[in-house]
C-alpha positions in Angstrom: -27.6 -32.7 -9.4 -28.8 -35.1 -12.1 -32.6 -34.9 -12.5 -35.0 -36.8 -14.7 -38.3 -35.1 -15.5 -41.5 -37.1 -16.0 -43.9 -34.5 -17.3 -46.9 -33.4 -19.2 -46.5 -30.2 -21.3 -47.0 -27.3 -21.3 -47.6 -27.6 -17.5 -44.0 -28.9 -17.0 -42.4 -26.3 -19.2 -41.2 -24.1 -16.4 -39.7 -27.1 -14.6 -38.0 -28.1 -17.9 -36.6 -24.5 -18.3 -35.0 -24.4 -14.9 -33.5 -27.9 -15.1 -32.1 -27.5 -18.7 -30.6 -24.0 -18.2 -29.0 -25.0 -14.9 -27.5 -28.2 -16.4 -29.5 -30.5 -14.1 -31.6 -32.1 -16.7 -30.5 -35.6 -17.9 -33.6 -36.9 -19.6 -37.3 -36.2 -20.1 -40.0 -38.9 -19.9 -43.4 -38.7 -21.4 -46.6 -40.7 -20.9 -47.1 -42.4 -24.2 -50.9 -42.1 -24.2 -50.7 -38.3 -24.2 -48.5 -37.9 -27.2 -51.5 -38.2 -29.5 -52.4 -34.7 -28.3 -51.2 -32.2 -30.9 -50.0 -29.7 -28.3 -48.2 -32.4 -26.3 -46.5 -33.5 -29.5 -45.2 -30.0 -30.3 -43.4 -29.9 -26.9 -42.0 -33.4 -27.3 -40.5 -32.6 -30.7 -39.1 -29.4 -29.5 -37.4 -31.0 -26.5 -36.0 -33.9 -28.6 -34.5 -31.3 -31.0 -32.6 -29.8 -28.1 -30.8 -33.1 -27.7 -32.2 -34.5 -24.5 -32.8 -38.2 -24.2 -36.4 -39.3 -23.8 -38.3 -42.3 -22.7 -42.0 -43.1 -23.5 -43.7 -44.6 -20.5 -46.9 -46.7 -20.7 -48.6 -49.2 -18.5 -46.9 -52.2 -19.9 -43.3 -51.0 -19.7 -43.3 -49.0 -16.4 -42.5 -52.0 -14.2 -39.6 -53.5 -16.1 -38.2 -51.6 -19.1 -38.5 -48.3 -17.4 -37.0 -49.6 -14.2 -34.0 -50.9 -16.1 -33.6 -47.7 -17.9 -33.9 -45.6 -14.7 -31.3 -47.8 -12.9 -28.8 -47.2 -15.8 -29.4 -43.5 -15.6 -28.9 -43.5 -11.8 -30.4 -40.0 -11.2 -30.1 -38.0 -8.1 -33.7 -37.0 -8.3 -36.9 -37.7 -10.4 -39.4 -34.9 -10.7 -43.0 -35.7 -11.7 -45.5 -33.1 -13.0 -48.7 -34.2 -14.8 -48.4 -38.0 -14.9 -51.4 -40.3 -14.4 -49.8 -43.7 -14.1 -48.8 -45.2 -10.8 -45.1 -45.5 -10.4 -44.2 -48.8 -8.8 -42.8 -48.7 -5.3 -39.7 -50.6 -6.3 -38.7 -47.6 -8.6 -39.1 -44.9 -5.9 -35.8 -45.7 -4.2 -33.7 -45.7 -7.3 -32.9 -41.9 -7.3 -30.7 -40.8 -4.5 -33.3 -38.3 -3.2 -36.3 -40.3 -4.3 -39.2 -39.1 -6.5 -40.9 -35.8 -6.0 -44.4 -35.1 -7.4 -45.8 -31.6 -8.1 -49.5 -31.6 -7.1 -51.8 -28.7 -7.9 -53.7 -28.8 -4.6 -53.4 -28.8 -0.9 -52.6 -32.1 0.9 -54.1 -34.1 2.5 -57.4 -32.3 1.9 -57.3 -32.5 -1.9 -55.7 -35.7 -3.0 -56.5 -37.2 -6.3 -56.0 -36.9 -10.1 -57.6 -33.4 -10.7 -57.3 -31.3 -7.6 -57.7 -28.0 -9.3 -61.1 -28.9 -10.7 -62.4 -29.5 -7.2 -60.9 -26.4 -5.8 -62.6 -24.2 -8.3 -65.9 -26.2 -8.3 -66.1 -25.9 -4.5 -65.5 -22.2 -4.6 -62.3 -22.2 -2.7 -60.5 -18.9 -2.4 -57.0 -20.4 -2.2 -55.3 -23.6 -3.3 -51.6 -24.6 -3.2 -48.8 -26.1 -5.2 -47.6 -29.0 -3.1 -44.3 -30.7 -3.8 -44.3 -34.1 -2.0 -42.3 -37.3 -1.9 -43.9 -40.2 -3.7 -44.6 -43.4 -1.8 -46.6 -46.5 -2.5 -50.0 -44.8 -2.2 -51.5 -41.8 -4.1 -50.6 -38.4 -2.8 -49.7 -39.6 0.7 -45.9 -39.0 0.8 -44.1 -36.5 3.0 -44.4 -32.9 1.8 -41.4 -30.7 0.9 -43.1 -27.5 -0.2 -46.6 -26.0 0.1 -46.9 -22.8 -1.9 -50.2 -21.0 -1.5 -52.0 -19.8 -4.7 -55.1 -17.5 -4.6 -58.0 -18.3 -6.8 -59.6 -15.0 -8.0 -63.4 -15.1 -8.5 -64.1 -15.7 -12.1 -60.8 -17.5 -12.9 -61.2 -20.7 -15.0 -59.4 -24.0 -14.6 -57.1 -23.0 -17.5 -56.3 -19.6 -16.0 -55.3 -20.9 -12.6 -53.5 -23.9 -14.1 -51.4 -21.5 -16.3 -50.7 -19.2 -13.3 -49.5 -22.2 -11.2 -47.4 -23.5 -14.1 -45.5 -20.3 -14.3 -44.6 -20.5 -10.6 -42.9 -23.9 -11.0 -39.5 -22.6 -12.2 -38.8 -20.9 -8.8 -40.3 -23.8 -6.9 -38.2 -26.3 -8.7 -35.1 -24.4 -7.8 -36.2 -24.4 -4.2 -37.1 -28.1 -4.1 -33.7 -29.1 -5.5 -32.0 -27.3 -2.6 -34.4 -28.5 0.2 -34.6 -32.2 -0.8 -31.0 -32.8 0.1 -31.9 -32.4 3.8 -34.3 -35.2 4.9 -35.5 -33.0 7.8 -37.3 -30.7 5.3 -39.7 -33.5 4.5 -42.8 -33.4 6.7 -45.4 -36.1 7.2 -48.9 -35.2 6.1 -51.6 -34.7 8.8 -53.8 -37.7 9.5 -56.9 -35.6 9.8 -58.8 -33.8 7.1 -57.9 -36.3 4.4 -60.0 -36.2 1.2 -59.4 -38.2 -2.0 -61.2 -36.6 -4.9 -61.7 -38.9 -7.8 -61.7 -37.9 -11.4 -65.1 -36.1 -12.1 -67.7 -38.1 -13.9 -70.2 -36.9 -16.5 -72.8 -36.0 -13.9 -70.3 -34.0 -11.9 -69.3 -32.0 -14.9 -73.0 -31.3 -15.8 -75.1 -28.4 -14.6 -77.9 -29.4 -12.1 -80.2 -26.5 -12.5 -82.7 -27.7 -9.9 -80.2 -28.2 -7.1 -77.3 -25.8 -7.8 -77.3 -22.1 -7.0 -76.1 -19.5 -9.6 -72.8 -19.3 -7.8 -72.3 -23.1 -7.8 -73.2 -23.2 -11.5 -70.6 -20.5 -12.3 -68.0 -22.3 -10.3 -68.7 -25.5 -12.1 -68.5 -23.9 -15.5 -65.1 -22.2 -14.6 -63.8 -25.6 -13.3 -64.7 -27.3 -16.6 -63.1 -24.6 -18.8 -61.1 -25.8 -20.8 -60.3 -29.3 -19.5 -63.8 -30.7 -20.0 -64.8 -28.3 -22.8 -67.2 -26.5 -20.5 -70.1 -27.7 -18.3 -72.7 -29.9 -19.9 -76.4 -29.0 -20.2 -79.2 -29.9 -22.7 -81.2 -27.6 -24.9 -84.1 -28.9 -27.0 -82.8 -32.4 -26.7 -79.2 -31.7 -27.7 -76.1 -31.6 -25.4 -74.2 -28.3 -25.3 -71.3 -27.0 -23.2 -71.4 -23.7 -21.4 -67.9 -22.2 -21.1 -68.5 -18.8 -19.5 -71.3 -17.1 -17.6 -71.5 -13.9 -15.5 -73.7 -13.1 -12.6 -76.5 -10.6 -13.1 -77.0 -8.0 -10.4 -80.7 -7.6 -10.4 -83.8 -8.1 -8.3 -84.7 -11.8 -7.7 -87.4 -13.2 -10.0 -90.2 -15.4 -8.8 -92.3 -18.1 -10.4 -89.7 -19.4 -12.9 -88.2 -22.8 -13.4 -84.4 -23.2 -12.8 -82.8 -23.4 -16.2 -85.5 -21.4 -17.9 -84.4 -18.8 -20.4 -85.9 -15.5 -19.2 -84.4 -13.3 -21.9 -83.0 -14.0 -25.4 -82.0 -11.1 -27.5 -79.6 -10.9 -30.5 -77.9 -7.8 -29.1 -78.6 -8.0 -25.3 -77.8 -11.7 -24.9 -79.0 -14.8 -23.2 -80.2 -14.9 -19.5 -81.1 -17.9 -17.5 -83.1 -18.3 -14.3 -81.4 -20.1 -11.4 -82.4 -21.4 -8.0 -83.5 -18.7 -5.5 -84.4 -16.3 -8.4 -80.9 -15.4 -9.4 -79.9 -14.9 -13.0 -76.8 -15.8 -15.0 -75.9 -14.3 -18.4 -74.5 -17.0 -20.7 -71.5 -15.6 -22.5 -69.9 -18.5 -24.4 -71.4 -21.8 -25.5 -69.9 -24.7 -27.4 -72.4 -26.6 -29.6 -72.6 -28.5 -32.9 -72.7 -25.0 -34.5 -69.3 -24.1 -33.0 -68.1 -22.0 -30.1 -70.4 -19.1 -30.0 -71.2 -16.0 -27.9 -74.5 -16.0 -26.1 -75.8 -13.4 -28.5 -74.9 -15.5 -31.6 -76.4 -18.6 -30.0 -79.7 -16.7 -29.8 -79.7 -16.5 -33.6 -80.0 -20.3 -33.8 -83.6 -20.0 -32.6 -83.3 -19.8 -28.8 -86.5 -18.5 -27.3 -87.6 -17.0 -24.0 -89.5 -19.6 -22.1 -87.4 -22.5 -23.4 -85.3 -24.3 -20.8 -81.9 -25.7 -20.3 -82.2 -29.1 -18.7 -79.9 -31.2 -16.5 -80.8 -34.5 -18.3 -81.7 -35.5 -21.8 -85.4 -36.4 -22.2 -87.0 -38.1 -25.1 -90.3 -37.1 -26.6 -92.0 -39.5 -24.2 -90.3 -37.7 -21.3 -88.1 -40.6 -20.4 -84.8 -39.6 -19.0 -81.8 -41.0 -20.8 
């Protein structure tokens, strides 16, 4: 089977491995806007050195030049993994078996561009790798494979993403076999449909007043590393929190959510959360660098200071 891969790396590396070593791979396509990324560039250069033809796709050439190129290649199948541009409907019928997308979430309840973020943020215990046929809409095509993936408490976005990426070699092999029989493609349920948009700045920021300690930990894990951590403000400056751990202790009373209740250069940094629960801040990213909570204390963090959900000026106006 002749297969063209449209992928983002390293997420697509396992797919690439299976296709190349089994002589299925005919070309690799990249999204041009992503090649400025140093890591992405490394993979592109490595793949090109192995002699595979490549095509750089961008919003201006996807409708005409890419279509012409794809028609000349006449592939049996196109596999997509980590591609943010919408593929025009006129291109989807060019491959013999259509275009399959690898989606890191359950369908139809987790459609959208970043399903794994929402799975972790919402505290789900399980997600799925769904391989589905592309159609004219986002994530609405018939499903070929749904492979369940557990989310272990404390796992970050990066950890789960890597775990799922390693599973793709076996799932790619399975998909190539199943896609040749149209009866293996199943329509998605019409109920329980949710389209999750790309999270905005507020949704990647800690809301100390309204979120529980568990919800804050889930948000921080969902933001690590894709969004550089969850945003909060300390003494008027934005910082990113990349890791916290829950503290098993008696609930405190009379504190403000976000208030630092303990700051010690050896014992670490502890923050008060809604309902009296505490979180220990383990890793912070700030202008001073990526620091442990204990090192961050050395910058002058004091008990009684507060992390805030919004930036406030000296006149207490919210920015």
